[in-house]
PLY file of the C-alpha trace (Angstrom):
ply
format ascii 1.0
element vertex 200
property float x
property float y
property float z
element edge 199
property int vertex1
property int vertex2
end_header
-12.29 -19.24 8.47
-9.43 -19.28 5.94
-10.07 -19.68 2.21
-7.25 -20.14 -0.30
-7.84 -19.65 -4.01
-5.38 -20.69 -6.74
-5.58 -18.13 -9.49
-2.63 -19.53 -11.45
-2.58 -22.06 -14.25
-0.40 -24.42 -12.19
-2.06 -27.15 -10.12
-1.23 -27.00 -6.39
-0.72 -30.50 -5.12
0.17 -29.58 -1.56
-0.39 -26.54 0.68
1.33 -26.38 4.03
0.07 -23.96 6.66
1.60 -23.35 10.08
-0.22 -21.32 12.71
1.33 -20.21 16.01
-1.54 -19.46 18.35
-1.20 -17.87 21.77
-4.47 -18.46 23.64
-5.63 -15.70 25.97
-8.59 -15.75 28.23
-9.34 -12.12 27.69
-8.07 -9.19 25.53
-7.40 -5.97 27.38
-9.84 -3.14 26.48
-7.14 -0.97 24.95
-5.60 -3.67 22.73
-5.84 -3.00 18.99
-6.98 -5.61 16.49
-4.57 -6.43 13.62
-5.94 -6.15 10.03
-4.47 -6.94 6.59
-6.34 -5.35 3.70
-5.63 -6.71 0.22
-6.44 -4.67 -2.88
-5.69 -5.54 -6.49
-6.70 -3.77 -9.68
-6.01 -3.51 -13.38
-3.62 -0.67 -13.85
-4.70 0.22 -17.36
-7.79 1.80 -18.97
-9.33 5.17 -19.39
-11.37 4.99 -16.16
-8.42 4.88 -13.77
-8.90 7.17 -10.76
-6.90 10.33 -10.26
-7.41 13.17 -7.81
-9.56 15.98 -9.35
-7.79 18.66 -7.34
-4.30 17.55 -8.38
-3.94 20.21 -11.07
-2.83 19.88 -14.66
-0.98 16.68 -14.05
-3.33 13.96 -12.96
-1.35 10.76 -12.30
-3.45 7.63 -11.93
-3.40 6.21 -8.45
-3.71 2.90 -6.64
-5.67 3.07 -3.37
-3.80 1.03 -0.73
-6.07 1.61 2.22
-9.10 3.75 3.02
-10.91 3.58 6.38
-13.44 5.87 8.02
-14.37 3.87 11.09
-12.55 5.19 14.16
-8.97 5.19 15.46
-6.11 3.04 14.31
-2.53 2.74 13.14
-1.15 2.02 9.67
1.99 -0.02 10.19
3.09 -1.29 6.76
2.46 -2.52 3.27
3.43 -5.15 0.71
3.20 -3.90 -2.88
3.23 -5.99 -6.03
3.45 -4.49 -9.51
3.14 -6.77 -12.52
3.95 -4.78 -15.69
4.53 -7.16 -18.62
6.65 -4.83 -20.79
9.16 -4.38 -17.90
8.52 -0.68 -17.43
10.05 1.09 -14.45
7.20 1.66 -11.97
8.83 3.38 -8.97
8.49 7.12 -9.66
5.03 7.50 -8.15
4.65 9.47 -4.93
2.94 8.03 -1.85
0.00 10.07 -0.56
-1.29 9.65 3.02
-4.21 11.44 4.57
-4.74 11.11 8.36
-7.89 12.68 9.83
-8.21 15.03 6.91
-9.93 15.50 3.58
-9.22 17.46 0.47
-6.02 18.21 -1.31
-3.12 18.05 -0.64
-2.57 15.32 1.95
-0.30 16.09 4.92
2.14 13.39 3.71
3.15 13.66 0.06
6.27 11.59 -0.59
8.88 11.86 -3.30
8.53 8.44 -4.95
8.20 4.73 -4.33
11.94 4.28 -4.34
12.29 6.48 -1.26
9.21 5.03 0.43
10.77 1.57 0.25
14.14 3.00 1.43
16.03 2.85 -1.83
17.20 5.09 -4.63
18.36 4.99 -8.26
16.27 1.84 -8.74
18.43 -0.09 -6.29
16.46 -1.84 -3.55
17.97 -3.33 -0.42
16.58 -6.02 1.86
16.34 -4.94 5.49
14.09 -5.81 8.42
11.73 -2.91 7.97
11.88 -2.25 4.20
13.18 -3.83 1.05
12.34 -6.15 -1.82
11.08 -9.70 -2.24
11.42 -9.68 -6.02
12.72 -7.08 -8.44
12.39 -9.08 -11.66
11.77 -6.70 -14.56
8.05 -6.26 -14.90
7.25 -8.12 -11.70
8.31 -6.32 -8.55
7.32 -7.01 -4.91
8.50 -4.65 -2.15
7.64 -4.07 1.52
7.84 -1.34 4.14
6.93 -1.60 7.85
6.32 1.39 10.09
7.28 -0.30 13.33
8.61 2.89 15.02
6.78 5.48 12.99
3.22 4.25 12.46
0.69 6.55 10.89
-1.89 7.11 13.60
-5.44 8.30 12.94
-8.43 9.09 15.15
-11.22 8.87 12.59
-9.99 8.16 9.06
-7.05 7.34 6.84
-6.41 7.14 3.13
-3.26 5.79 1.51
-2.56 5.89 -2.21
0.41 5.59 -4.54
0.78 7.33 -7.94
1.24 4.98 -10.91
4.10 6.77 -12.78
5.92 5.01 -15.57
9.41 5.53 -16.89
7.94 8.01 -19.37
7.88 10.76 -16.79
8.87 14.07 -18.35
7.46 13.22 -21.80
4.23 14.63 -23.20
2.33 11.65 -21.83
4.08 10.43 -18.60
1.18 8.14 -17.69
0.70 4.90 -19.48
-2.92 3.77 -19.03
-2.84 1.50 -22.11
-0.40 -1.28 -21.23
-2.19 -4.01 -19.27
-0.70 -4.23 -15.77
-1.66 -5.20 -12.26
-1.14 -3.26 -9.05
-1.77 -5.16 -5.86
-1.13 -4.30 -2.23
-1.70 -5.57 1.29
-1.91 -2.86 3.95
-1.16 -3.81 7.53
-2.98 -1.79 10.18
-4.55 -1.87 13.62
-8.05 -0.86 14.58
-7.91 0.62 18.08
-10.72 1.08 20.62
-12.29 4.56 20.69
-10.29 7.02 22.80
-11.54 10.00 24.81
-11.38 13.31 22.94
-7.92 14.78 22.94
-6.14 11.51 23.75
-4.11 9.23 21.54
-2.40 5.85 21.93
1.31 5.43 21.34
0 1
1 2
2 3
3 4
4 5
5 6
6 7
7 8
8 9
9 10
10 11
11 12
12 13
13 14
14 15
15 16
16 17
17 18
18 19
19 20
20 21
21 22
22 23
23 24
24 25
25 26
26 27
27 28
28 29
29 30
30 31
31 32
32 33
33 34
34 35
35 36
36 37
37 38
38 39
39 40
40 41
41 42
42 43
43 44
44 45
45 46
46 47
47 48
48 49
49 50
50 51
51 52
52 53
53 54
54 55
55 56
56 57
57 58
58 59
59 60
60 61
61 62
62 63
63 64
64 65
65 66
66 67
67 68
68 69
69 70
70 71
71 72
72 73
73 74
74 75
75 76
76 77
77 78
78 79
79 80
80 81
81 82
82 83
83 84
84 85
85 86
86 87
87 88
88 89
89 90
90 91
91 92
92 93
93 94
94 95
95 96
96 97
97 98
98 99
99 100
100 101
101 102
102 103
103 104
104 105
105 106
106 107
107 108
108 109
109 110
110 111
111 112
112 113
113 114
114 115
115 116
116 117
117 118
118 119
119 120
120 121
121 122
122 123
123 124
124 125
125 126
126 127
127 128
128 129
129 130
130 131
131 132
132 133
133 134
134 135
135 136
136 137
137 138
138 139
139 140
140 141
141 142
142 143
143 144
144 145
145 146
146 147
147 148
148 149
149 150
150 151
151 152
152 153
153 154
154 155
155 156
156 157
157 158
158 159
159 160
160 161
161 162
162 163
163 164
164 165
165 166
166 167
167 168
168 169
169 170
170 171
171 172
172 173
173 174
174 175
175 176
176 177
177 178
178 179
179 180
180 181
181 182
182 183
183 184
184 185
185 186
186 187
187 188
188 189
189 190
190 191
191 192
192 193
193 194
194 195
195 196
196 197
197 198
198 199
């Protein structure tokens, strides 16, 4: 069942959908099921989540994906940041836990620019990573892990810090300006594997 909701103020007169379906009689037992998990949240307010064990600096974070239900692979993300006052949003590190808890995660990146294969605020548009829109205050970027998926046996957590361009000042985190952080994580849920084994 597909449900489409128009959350804009513009009336949609026509919606065209194309589905390419490959019918199979039976799925193989080891075939993963594809998932797309959408998350959107208000990026401002005093109740924004940050990791208690982070230390003195507690950057607010956006949770992209959190699963605790068996093995799988995280294979990509589409991130949308709507910041009305056109603030630079890309300094936040990406944090990825795979089959672990506590702090720090085994993957702690150096910023959203690098995660989306760019630098110095310049985004490219390639097959596996790049931008859809980089309009000031309204960015949409993507990254696909086609050859380097994050695999997990039991659980995974993916988050990104919400740094503003104020980094380095007394208050590098702007929790007051209304903004929206939205993401769609792409991942596979795999059948349970025998202990000590892992799918490639």
